[in-house]
N, C-alpha and C positions, 0 to 999 in steps of 0.2 A: 299642437298636438303633433306633427311631424318631428317638430325640435325633440319632445319628451320621447320619442321612439326611439330615434337617432342616439340621443343621450343613452338610453338603455341599452341598446345594441352594441355601444360602443364600450362602455363598462362593463357588458358580458363579455366581451371580448377582451378588456384588458384581465378581467380577473382569470379566464380561462387561459391566457397566454403567460401569466405569472403563476401558474399552478405548478408545484415542484420546481421550483428556482433552483435550489441546489443540485438536482441531477441535471439541469439544463445548464448552467451556469459553469458549473465546477466539475461535475461527475462525481464518481465514486473511487476513480482512482488517480494517484499522483506520481510522477516520475520521482523517481532516488535514485542518485549514484552510490553504487555499493564498491566498496574498495576492500583487500584484505591483506595484511601481513603474514605472510608473503603474499605474493599477487601470484594469481592464476587459478584460486581457487573455486569450483564448479558452486552456482548457484542455485538453487532449488526453490521454488516457492511454491508453498501449499503441496510439496512433491513433486513437482516438474521442474526439468531442468530450464533453466532460461539463460544459461551463459556462464562466461568465466570471468574473473574480477581482474581488471577494472569494468564494470558492466552498468548501464543505466537501462532501468525496468519500472513500469509502471506497476504499481501493488497498491492495494486496498487497504484500510484500516484492520488490523487485526490479523493481517496475513502472517504466515509463518515464514520467514526464510532462512533455509539451512546454508551454511558453506562447508564444503567438503573437499579437502585436500588430502592426497596419500600420505601416509606419515604422520598426518595431524590429525587431532582431536577436530571432532565437527563440531562445528556452533551453531546456535540456533536462535536466532532474534524473531522478536513478536514487535508487528510494526505500529509503534504508540500511535493513537489518533485523539482527536481531540473536537469540540464539537464544531461543526460548519456552520459559521455566523450567517451565510448568505441563505440557510434554511429560513432564517427570521421573515425574508421577505414572502414566504407563506401567509404570514399575517394570520386569519382566521381561516383559511382555507384546510379544511379537513383531508379534502382530495390531495392537496400538495405534500402536507405533512405525510400522509399515507404512503405517496408515490417515494417522496425522499427516503423514509422509512424502510421500503420494500427494496429499493435501489442501493441502499447503503450510502446515500450521498448525506445523512445527517451527521455521520463524522467524516472526518477527514484526517489523511494522515499526517502527521505532525511534523516530520523531518525531510530534507531534502538531501540528506548524505550521510551514509552510514559506514563505518569503517571498524572492520575487525582484526583482533590480532590472533592468531591460529598458534596453539601451544604444540609442541612435540605429543606424539603418542608415545605413554611409557612404555606400551604394549611392544610397538615396534622396535624400539630401543633395546627392549630385552630380547626381541627375537634376533634383531642383529648380533645382540652381543654373545649370544649361543650358539649363531650359525658363523659369527666372522672373528669372536673373541675379540669386539670393539665395542664401545659405546660411542652411537650419531646423535 
């Protein structure tokens, strides 16, 4: 009788500890290295400035990352994501699947490195030509 209660208690503890496995084990964000050519571009994640390239930032699945540099066109990257296989450890736990879904841990950023090439802004080149008589 005592052994059975101990087994039930132990199994209940294991079930509670393994709920929301993806949230606990991997989290909803991943560190990604961002670079640009030319370097020094400001990096914005969902509208908030996070630094200048090259920079390593934690981002979540489907975050919008903007690269801005004077005299260059703005580049926008949406972070690709894939299913987080660690979530399978939730098994039949509806609570675990729910927690992982609410925290965004069911999807995981698919890359660790992003490099963008920024193009000269035609408007700036035209304005420089009008002001200085030269194309840059």
